[in-house]
LUMPA-9388 format. One record per residue (C-alpha): x, y, z; residue number from 0; residue in three letters. Coordinates in steps of 0.2 Angstrom, whole numbers, plus 5000, padded with zeros to 4 digits. Layout:
# LUMPA-9388
{node {X; Y; Z}; NUM; ALA} ...
//
This chain:
# LUMPA-9388
{node {5000; 5000; 5000}; 0; MET} {node {5007; 5017; 4995}; 1; VAL} {node {5004; 5030; 5008}; 2; TYR} {node {5004; 5048; 5002}; 3; LYS} {node {5005; 5056; 5019}; 4; ASN} {node {5023; 5058; 5025}; 5; PHE} {node {5020; 5054; 5043}; 6; ARG} {node {5010; 5039; 5040}; 7; ILE} {node {5022; 5033; 5027}; 8; ASN} {node {5037; 5035; 5039}; 9; CYS} {node {5027; 5026; 5053}; 10; LEU} {node {5023; 5012; 5041}; 11; ALA} {node {5041; 5010; 5035}; 12; ARG} {node {5048; 5010; 5053}; 13; VAL} {node {5035; 4997; 5058}; 14; ALA} {node {5039; 4986; 5043}; 15; LEU} {node {5058; 4988; 5046}; 16; LEU} {node {5055; 4983; 5065}; 17; GLY} {node {5045; 4968; 5059}; 18; ALA} {node {5059; 4963; 5047}; 19; THR} {node {5073; 4965; 5060}; 20; ILE} {node {5062; 4955; 5072}; 21; TYR} {node {5061; 4941; 5059}; 22; LEU} {node {5079; 4942; 5056}; 23; PHE} {node {5084; 4939; 5074}; 24; PHE} {node {5071; 4925; 5076}; 25; TYR} {node {5078; 4916; 5061}; 26; LEU} {node {5095; 4919; 5067}; 27; LEU} {node {5092; 4911; 5084}; 28; PHE} {node {5078; 4898; 5081}; 29; GLN} {node {5082; 4891; 5064}; 30; THR} {node {5096; 4886; 5053}; 31; HIS} {node {5088; 4894; 5037}; 32; TRP} {node {5104; 4903; 5032}; 33; TYR} {node {5099; 4907; 5015}; 34; ALA} {node {5082; 4914; 5021}; 35; THR} {node {5092; 4924; 5035}; 36; LEU} {node {5103; 4932; 5021}; 37; PHE} {node {5088; 4937; 5011}; 38; ILE} {node {5079; 4945; 5026}; 39; ILE} {node {5095; 4954; 5031}; 40; GLY} {node {5097; 4961; 5013}; 41; CYS} {node {5078; 4967; 5014}; 42; ILE} {node {5082; 4975; 5031}; 43; ALA} {node {5097; 4985; 5024}; 44; PHE} {node {5087; 4990; 5009}; 45; TYR} {node {5072; 4996; 5020}; 46; GLN} {node {5085; 5007; 5031}; 47; ILE} {node {5092; 5014; 5015}; 48; TYR} {node {5075; 5018; 5008}; 49; ALA} {node {5069; 5026; 5024}; 50; LEU} {node {5084; 5037; 5025}; 51; ILE} {node {5082; 5042; 5006}; 52; HIS} {node {5064; 5045; 5009}; 53; TYR} {node {5067; 5056; 5024}; 54; VAL} {node {5081; 5066; 5015}; 55; ASP} {node {5069; 5071; 5001}; 56; LYS} {node {5067; 5088; 5009}; 57; THR} {node {5086; 5091; 5009}; 58; ASN} {node {5087; 5085; 4991}; 59; ARG} {node {5073; 5097; 4985}; 60; ASP} {node {5082; 5112; 4995}; 61; LEU} {node {5099; 5108; 4987}; 62; THR} {node {5091; 5107; 4970}; 63; ARG} {node {5082; 5123; 4973}; 64; PHE} {node {5098; 5132; 4978}; 65; LEU} {node {5108; 5125; 4964}; 66; GLN} {node {5095; 5131; 4952}; 67; SER} {node {5097; 5148; 4959}; 68; ILE} {node {5116; 5147; 4958}; 69; LYS} {node {5115; 5142; 4940}; 70; GLN} {node {5101; 5154; 4935}; 71; SER} {node {5091; 5139; 4930}; 72; ASP} {node {5073; 5142; 4934}; 73; PHE} {node {5065; 5128; 4924}; 74; SER} {node {5065; 5117; 4939}; 75; GLN} {node {5048; 5112; 4947}; 76; THR} {node {5044; 5107; 4964}; 77; PHE} {node {5029; 5096; 4966}; 78; THR} {node {5025; 5081; 4977}; 79; GLY} {node {5009; 5087; 4985}; 80; GLY} {node {5000; 5075; 4997}; 81; GLY} {node {5015; 5072; 5009}; 82; LEU} {node {5007; 5084; 5022}; 83; GLY} {node {5003; 5102; 5024}; 84; SER} {node {5020; 5107; 5029}; 85; SER} {node {5028; 5099; 5013}; 86; PHE} {node {5014; 5107; 5003}; 87; ASP} {node {5018; 5124; 5010}; 88; ALA} {node {5037; 5121; 5007}; 89; LEU} {node {5034; 5116; 4989}; 90; ASN} {node {5023; 5131; 4986}; 91; ALA} {node {5036; 5142; 4993}; 92; ALA} {node {5049; 5135; 4982}; 93; PHE} {node {5038; 5137; 4967}; 94; ALA} {node {5034; 5155; 4972}; 95; GLU} {node {5052; 5160; 4974}; 96; VAL} {node {5057; 5151; 4957}; 97; THR} {node {5043; 5161; 4948}; 98; ASP} {node {5049; 5177; 4956}; 99; GLU} {node {5067; 5174; 4951}; 100; PHE} {node {5061; 5169; 4933}; 101; ARG} {node {5051; 5185; 4932}; 102; ARG} {node {5065; 5196; 4938}; 103; THR} {node {5077; 5188; 4926}; 104; ARG} {node {5065; 5191; 4912}; 105; ALA} {node {5064; 5209; 4917}; 106; GLU} {node {5083; 5211; 4917}; 107; LYS} {node {5084; 5203; 4900}; 108; GLU} {node {5071; 5215; 4893}; 109; GLU} {node {5080; 5230; 4901}; 110; HIS} {node {5097; 5223; 4894}; 111; TYR} {node {5089; 5222; 4876}; 112; ARG} {node {5081; 5239; 4878}; 113; TYR} {node {5098; 5247; 4883}; 114; LEU} {node {5107; 5237; 4869}; 115; GLN} {node {5095; 5244; 4857}; 116; THR} {node {5097; 5262; 4863}; 117; VAL} {node {5116; 5260; 4863}; 118; VAL} {node {5116; 5253; 4846}; 119; GLN} {node {5105; 5267; 4839}; 120; HIS} {node {5112; 5282; 4848}; 121; VAL} {node {5121; 5293; 4835}; 122; GLY} {node {5137; 5295; 4846}; 123; ILE} {node {5150; 5282; 4845}; 124; GLY} {node {5152; 5272; 4861}; 125; LEU} {node {5166; 5260; 4866}; 126; ILE} {node {5169; 5252; 4883}; 127; SER} {node {5185; 5242; 4886}; 128; PHE} {node {5196; 5235; 4900}; 129; GLN} {node {5213; 5242; 4906}; 130; GLN} {node {5222; 5230; 4894}; 131; ASN} {node {5212; 5237; 4879}; 132; GLY} {node {5200; 5222; 4877}; 133; GLU} {node {5184; 5229; 4870}; 134; VAL} {node {5168; 5224; 4879}; 135; GLN} {node {5156; 5235; 4869}; 136; LEU} {node {5156; 5245; 4853}; 137; ILE} {node {5140; 5252; 4846}; 138; ASN} {node {5135; 5254; 4827}; 139; THR} {node {5140; 5273; 4827}; 140; ALA} {node {5157; 5269; 4833}; 141; ALA} {node {5159; 5255; 4820}; 142; LYS} {node {5154; 5267; 4806}; 143; ARG} {node {5165; 5281; 4812}; 144; LEU} {node {5180; 5270; 4815}; 145; LEU} {node {5176; 5259; 4799}; 146; LYS} {node {5176; 5243; 4809}; 147; VAL} {node {5170; 5229; 4798}; 148; GLY} {node {5175; 5240; 4782}; 149; ALA} {node {5185; 5232; 4768}; 150; THR} {node {5202; 5227; 4773}; 151; GLY} {node {5198; 5228; 4792}; 152; ARG} {node {5193; 5216; 4805}; 153; SER} {node {5174; 5213; 4806}; 154; PRO} {node {5176; 5213; 4825}; 155; LEU} {node {5185; 5225; 4836}; 156; LEU} {node {5193; 5214; 4850}; 157; LYS} {node {5206; 5226; 4856}; 158; ASN} {node {5208; 5245; 4855}; 159; ILE} {node {5226; 5243; 4849}; 160; ARG} {node {5218; 5235; 4833}; 161; SER} {node {5213; 5253; 4828}; 162; LEU} {node {5232; 5258; 4825}; 163; GLU} {node {5230; 5255; 4807}; 164; SER} {node {5216; 5268; 4807}; 165; PHE} {node {5224; 5280; 4818}; 166; SER} {node {5238; 5278; 4831}; 167; LYS} {node {5236; 5295; 4839}; 168; PRO} {node {5218; 5290; 4842}; 169; LEU} {node {5223; 5273; 4851}; 170; VAL} {node {5236; 5282; 4861}; 171; ASP} {node {5223; 5295; 4867}; 172; THR} {node {5210; 5282; 4871}; 173; LEU} {node {5222; 5272; 4882}; 174; LEU} {node {5229; 5288; 4890}; 175; ARG} {node {5213; 5297; 4894}; 176; LEU} {node {5208; 5297; 4913}; 177; ARG} {node {5190; 5297; 4919}; 178; PRO} {node {5182; 5314; 4915}; 179; GLY} {node {5195; 5320; 4903}; 180; GLU} {node {5191; 5326; 4885}; 181; LYS} {node {5202; 5327; 4870}; 182; ALA} {node {5202; 5332; 4852}; 183; LEU} {node {5210; 5320; 4839}; 184; VAL} {node {5213; 5324; 4821}; 185; ARG} {node {5212; 5308; 4810}; 186; VAL} {node {5217; 5307; 4792}; 187; GLU} {node {5209; 5292; 4783}; 188; ASP} {node {5209; 5290; 4764}; 189; HIS} {node {5212; 5308; 4760}; 190; ASN} {node {5198; 5313; 4773}; 191; GLU} {node {5202; 5324; 4788}; 192; SER} {node {5191; 5321; 4803}; 193; VAL} {node {5191; 5330; 4819}; 194; GLN} {node {5185; 5318; 4834}; 195; LEU} {node {5180; 5324; 4851}; 196; ALA} {node {5183; 5310; 4864}; 197; VAL} {node {5176; 5309; 4881}; 198; TYR} {node {5180; 5296; 4894}; 199; ALA} {node {5172; 5290; 4910}; 200; THR} {node {5175; 5274; 4921}; 201; GLU} {node {5164; 5262; 4930}; 202; PHE} {node {5165; 5245; 4938}; 203; LYS} {node {5156; 5229; 4932}; 204; LEU} {node {5159; 5213; 4942}; 205; ARG} {node {5174; 5220; 4951}; 206; ASN} {node {5182; 5224; 4935}; 207; GLN} {node {5186; 5242; 4930}; 208; LYS} {node {5180; 5247; 4912}; 209; LEU} {node {5182; 5263; 4903}; 210; THR} {node {5168; 5270; 4893}; 211; LEU} {node {5173; 5282; 4879}; 212; VAL} {node {5161; 5293; 4868}; 213; SER} {node {5168; 5297; 4851}; 214; ILE} {node {5160; 5311; 4840}; 215; GLN} {node {5165; 5318; 4823}; 216; ASN} {node {5164; 5337; 4825}; 217; ILE} {node {5172; 5341; 4809}; 218; GLN} {node {5157; 5348; 4801}; 219; SER} {node {5152; 5358; 4817}; 220; GLU} {node {5170; 5366; 4817}; 221; LEU} {node {5169; 5370; 4799}; 222; GLU} {node {5151; 5378; 4801}; 223; GLU} {node {5157; 5388; 4816}; 224; LYS} {node {5173; 5394; 4806}; 225; GLU} {node {5162; 5399; 4791}; 226; MET} {node {5150; 5408; 4802}; 227; GLU} {node {5164; 5418; 4810}; 228; ALA} {node {5171; 5423; 4793}; 229; TRP} {node {5154; 5428; 4787}; 230; GLN} {node {5152; 5439; 4802}; 231; ASN} {node {5169; 5447; 4798}; 232; LEU} {node {5165; 5449; 4780}; 233; ILE} {node {5148; 5457; 4784}; 234; ARG} {node {5157; 5470; 4795}; 235; VAL} {node {5171; 5473; 4783}; 236; LEU} {node {5159; 5475; 4768}; 237; THR} {node {5148; 5487; 4777}; 238; HIS} {node {5161; 5498; 4783}; 239; GLU} {node {5171; 5498; 4766}; 240; ILE} {node {5155; 5501; 4756}; 241; MET} {node {5150; 5516; 4767}; 242; ASN} {node {5167; 5524; 4764}; 243; SER} {node {5171; 5519; 4746}; 244; VAL} {node {5154; 5523; 4738}; 245; THR} {node {5154; 5542; 4742}; 246; PRO} {node {5172; 5543; 4737}; 247; ILE} {node {5168; 5536; 4720}; 248; ALA} {node {5153; 5547; 4718}; 249; SER} {node {5163; 5563; 4723}; 250; LEU} {node {5178; 5559; 4712}; 251; THR} {node {5166; 5557; 4697}; 252; ALA} {node {5158; 5573; 4700}; 253; THR} {node {5174; 5583; 4702}; 254; VAL} {node {5181; 5575; 4686}; 255; ASN} {node {5165; 5581; 4677}; 256; ASP} {node {5167; 5599; 4684}; 257; LEU} {node {5185; 5600; 4679}; 258; LEU} {node {5181; 5595; 4661}; 259; THR} {node {5176; 5610; 4651}; 260; PRO} {node {5160; 5608; 4641}; 261; PRO} {node {5161; 5606; 4621}; 262; SER} {node {5179; 5601; 4622}; 263; GLY} {node {5185; 5619; 4628}; 264; ASN} {node {5203; 5618; 4634}; 265; GLN} {node {5204; 5634; 4643}; 266; GLU} {node {5209; 5633; 4661}; 267; PRO} {node {5196; 5634; 4674}; 268; VAL} {node {5198; 5651; 4683}; 269; LYS} {node {5216; 5654; 4687}; 270; GLU} {node {5222; 5636; 4688}; 271; THR} {node {5235; 5632; 4675}; 272; SER} {node {5231; 5619; 4661}; 273; ALA} {node {5246; 5608; 4667}; 274; GLU} {node {5240; 5608; 4685}; 275; THR} {node {5222; 5604; 4679}; 276; MET} {node {5229; 5589; 4669}; 277; ASP} {node {5238; 5583; 4685}; 278; ASP} {node {5222; 5585; 4695}; 279; VAL} {node {5211; 5577; 4682}; 280; ARG} {node {5223; 5562; 4681}; 281; GLY} {node {5224; 5560; 4699}; 282; ALA} {node {5205; 5561; 4701}; 283; LEU} {node {5203; 5548; 4687}; 284; GLN} {node {5215; 5537; 4695}; 285; THR} {node {5206; 5538; 4711}; 286; ILE} {node {5189; 5535; 4703}; 287; GLN} {node {5196; 5519; 4694}; 288; LYS} {node {5204; 5513; 4710}; 289; ARG} {node {5188; 5516; 4720}; 290; SER} {node {5177; 5507; 4707}; 291; GLU} {node {5190; 5492; 4707}; 292; GLY} {node {5189; 5492; 4726}; 293; LEU} {node {5170; 5491; 4724}; 294; LEU} {node {5171; 5476; 4713}; 295; HIS} {node {5184; 5468; 4724}; 296; PHE} {node {5172; 5470; 4739}; 297; VAL} {node {5157; 5464; 4729}; 298; GLU} {node {5167; 5448; 4726}; 299; ALA} {node {5169; 5444; 4744}; 300; TYR} {node {5151; 5448; 4748}; 301; ARG} {node {5146; 5433; 4737}; 302; LYS} {node {5151; 5422; 4752}; 303; LEU} {node {5136; 5428; 4762}; 304; THR} {node {5124; 5429; 4747}; 305; ARG} {node {5125; 5411; 4741}; 306; ILE} {node {5107; 5406; 4736}; 307; PRO} {node {5098; 5392; 4745}; 308; LYS} {node {5101; 5375; 4736}; 309; PRO} {node {5087; 5369; 4725}; 310; GLN} {node {5089; 5350; 4727}; 311; PHE} {node {5086; 5339; 4713}; 312; GLN} {node {5090; 5321; 4709}; 313; ILE} {node {5101; 5320; 4693}; 314; PHE} {node {5114; 5308; 4685}; 315; PRO} {node {5132; 5313; 4689}; 316; VAL} {node {5136; 5309; 4671}; 317; THR} {node {5126; 5323; 4665}; 318; GLU} {node {5134; 5335; 4677}; 319; LEU} {node {5151; 5329; 4671}; 320; PHE} {node {5146; 5331; 4653}; 321; ALA} {node {5141; 5350; 4656}; 322; ARG} {node {5157; 5354; 4666}; 323; VAL} {node {5168; 5345; 4653}; 324; GLY} {node {5159; 5355; 4639}; 325; GLN} {node {5162; 5372; 4648}; 326; LEU} {node {5180; 5368; 4651}; 327; MET} {node {5185; 5359; 4635}; 328; ARG} {node {5192; 5375; 4626}; 329; ALA} {node {5203; 5380; 4641}; 330; GLN} {node {5209; 5362; 4643}; 331; ILE} {node {5213; 5360; 4625}; 332; ALA} {node {5223; 5376; 4624}; 333; ASP} {node {5234; 5370; 4638}; 334; LYS} {node {5237; 5353; 4630}; 335; ALA} {node {5231; 5345; 4646}; 336; ILE} {node {5226; 5326; 4647}; 337; ARG} {node {5208; 5326; 4654}; 338; PHE} {node {5198; 5311; 4659}; 339; CYS} {node {5182; 5309; 4669}; 340; SER} {node {5174; 5293; 4676}; 341; ASN} {node {5158; 5289; 4685}; 342; VAL} {node {5157; 5272; 4694}; 343; ASP} {node {5144; 5266; 4692}; 344; PRO} {node {5138; 5275; 4677}; 345; GLU} {node {5120; 5276; 4684}; 346; SER} {node {5126; 5285; 4699}; 347; LEU} {node {5113; 5299; 4704}; 348; GLU} {node {5116; 5314; 4716}; 349; LEU} {node {5104; 5324; 4726}; 350; THR} {node {5110; 5342; 4726}; 351; ALA} {node {5108; 5359; 4717}; 352; ASP} {node {5116; 5355; 4700}; 353; PRO} {node {5120; 5373; 4696}; 354; GLU} {node {5129; 5376; 4713}; 355; LEU} {node {5139; 5360; 4712}; 356; ILE} {node {5143; 5364; 4694}; 357; GLU} {node {5150; 5381; 4700}; 358; GLN} {node {5161; 5371; 4713}; 359; VAL} {node {5168; 5359; 4700}; 360; LEU} {node {5172; 5373; 4688}; 361; ILE} {node {5181; 5382; 4701}; 362; ASN} {node {5191; 5367; 4706}; 363; LEU} {node {5195; 5363; 4688}; 364; LEU} {node {5201; 5381; 4685}; 365; LEU} {node {5212; 5379; 4700}; 366; ASN} {node {5219; 5363; 4693}; 367; ALA} {node {5222; 5370; 4675}; 368; ILE} {node {5232; 5384; 4683}; 369; GLN} {node {5242; 5371; 4694}; 370; ALA} {node {5247; 5360; 4679}; 371; VAL} {node {5250; 5374; 4666}; 372; GLU} {node {5269; 5372; 4668}; 373; ASP} {node {5269; 5353; 4669}; 374; GLN} {node {5277; 5343; 4654}; 375; VAL} {node {5263; 5329; 4656}; 376; ASP} {node {5249; 5339; 4663}; 377; ALA} {node {5234; 5328; 4668}; 378; ARG} {node {5218; 5332; 4677}; 379; ILE} {node {5205; 5318; 4682}; 380; GLU} {node {5187; 5320; 4687}; 381; LEU} {node {5179; 5305; 4696}; 382; ALA} {node {5164; 5300; 4705}; 383; ALA} {node {5160; 5285; 4716}; 384; ARG} {node {5153; 5278; 4732}; 385; MET} {node {5165; 5278; 4747}; 386; ASP} {node {5166; 5264; 4761}; 387; GLU} {node {5152; 5272; 4771}; 388; ARG} {node {5140; 5273; 4756}; 389; GLY} {node {5142; 5291; 4753}; 390; ARG} {node {5144; 5299; 4735}; 391; ILE} {node {5161; 5307; 4733}; 392; ILE} {node {5167; 5318; 4718}; 393; ILE} {node {5186; 5320; 4716}; 394; GLN} {node {5196; 5332; 4706}; 395; VAL} {node {5214; 5327; 4704}; 396; ALA} {node {5229; 5335; 4696}; 397; ASP} {node {5248; 5331; 4695}; 398; ASN} {node {5253; 5349; 4698}; 399; GLY} {node {5266; 5355; 4710}; 400; PRO} {node {5254; 5352; 4725}; 401; GLY} {node {5251; 5362; 4741}; 402; ILE} {node {5263; 5363; 4755}; 403; ILE} {node {5258; 5356; 4771}; 404; GLU} {node {5258; 5373; 4780}; 405; GLU} {node {5245; 5379; 4768}; 406; ALA} {node {5233; 5364; 4768}; 407; LEU} {node {5224; 5370; 4783}; 408; GLU} {node {5222; 5387; 4776}; 409; LYS} {node {5216; 5385; 4758}; 410; VAL} {node {5198; 5386; 4763}; 411; PHE} {node {5200; 5402; 4773}; 412; ILE} {node {5193; 5417; 4765}; 413; PRO} {node {5206; 5430; 4759}; 414; PHE} {node {5220; 5416; 4759}; 415; PHE} {node {5227; 5412; 4742}; 416; THR} {node {5243; 5404; 4736}; 417; THR} {node {5241; 5410; 4718}; 418; LYS} {node {5248; 5427; 4712}; 419; PRO} {node {5233; 5439; 4709}; 420; GLY} {node {5221; 5426; 4717}; 421; GLY} {node {5206; 5433; 4727}; 422; SER} {node {5206; 5419; 4740}; 423; GLY} {node {5187; 5416; 4739}; 424; ILE} {node {5185; 5402; 4727}; 425; GLY} {node {5188; 5388; 4739}; 426; LEU} {node {5179; 5397; 4753}; 427; SER} {node {5164; 5399; 4742}; 428; LEU} {node {5165; 5380; 4737}; 429; SER} {node {5166; 5375; 4756}; 430; ARG} {node {5151; 5386; 4759}; 431; GLN} {node {5141; 5378; 4745}; 432; ILE} {node {5145; 5361; 4752}; 433; MET} {node {5140; 5366; 4769}; 434; ARG} {node {5123; 5371; 4762}; 435; LEU} {node {5122; 5353; 4755}; 436; HIS} {node {5127; 5346; 4772}; 437; ARG} {node {5143; 5339; 4764}; 438; GLY} {node {5161; 5342; 4765}; 439; THR} {node {5176; 5347; 4754}; 440; ILE} {node {5193; 5342; 4758}; 441; SER} {node {5211; 5342; 4750}; 442; VAL} {node {5225; 5329; 4750}; 443; HIS} {node {5241; 5334; 4742}; 444; SER} {node {5258; 5326; 4739}; 445; GLN} {node {5270; 5340; 4732}; 446; PRO} {node {5275; 5336; 4714}; 447; ASN} {node {5265; 5320; 4714}; 448; VAL} {node {5246; 5323; 4715}; 449; GLU} {node {5233; 5335; 4723}; 450; THR} {node {5215; 5328; 4726}; 451; ILE} {node {5200; 5339; 4731}; 452; PHE} {node {5186; 5328; 4737}; 453; THR} {node {5168; 5333; 4738}; 454; LEU} {node {5158; 5321; 4750}; 455; ARG} {node {5139; 5322; 4750}; 456; PHE} 
//
């Protein structure tokens, strides 16, 4: 008979064990049935083992419960009802605690997935790593910014030092930064200059120190602020110069008219000699021409603050190159320059203002023509393609003397020029147009080898 109540079951087992032991000793002293005696002895030992195993069930359940918590395995169930009210309460408590742990674990996993989603979709690059440089976390923005997984690079970033091929100064900065410190790092990658703002903090996870670093490309923000500063300067200069030069030009023109006798009469005015009048007239004419030239000069600089708002269109890059090539064909032919253009793929389309971008390309090509005019084998290339980040880039390359390193950082600044007689606004105007397109323009130059201007959209 199987007893479901624990106490009755224990009493029945003890009674049965007592009867077995009594039978064992009876056979031992009253009979010579040694085979039967041996069998009864084995039965008695088995009953003792079964009783101990049955009584230890509570300890086994408790051990299994604690092990499941330790291993975070909450698939265990605790049944066995019918052994008594105390055991029913114990099993119910086990089940409630397990369910609570299971619910808490599910909430933690949901929170973890939520945080992972936020971290991966945030626009600022985030990297956490140990003191030895081993990376624990890197989000999508950081991968895109550092080109992790790009062609020729490891698809996974296991250690910060693996970024040395991208930028050794960046790696040195990441490993050197202390919690709360900030740094600016300039990175040159594939002819592209990028200014990175790096901020570090530190936290502990499972008694292990980790450094969390945020990385943000602030190149466009710096360029925008720089351009705004120059625009403000230009507005002030043009306002003041125009206020002074306009009346001078008007006054000199009036004086020149007064000193010129009507109907070609060459008689001197009042008592002034004819020779003196000629000198005055020549001086006034010179002032007038210089003033008018200065007005045209200032007007050219005012173009920087009067660029029209781009009228965006979707158009094939091949059509843009065809128009620019047609406009520049005569000048290129006169200088005997080898010119080639390439669009890869040919179906590549660009969303921009075609007239403004055409103006930028014409300016860059004019600069390239002037740069290679003294070269024996003058060559200019115009190319368009997609870069590693999926952005459209247009490049103008020439094999002229190039730009010295000291001038590379200044060529886009208004008023700065390396050409005799240059105005210094062409490249500044080009940068402003690219800023209005939310793009960038950069230059890479190897003196006497190649100079490449790159437009990135």
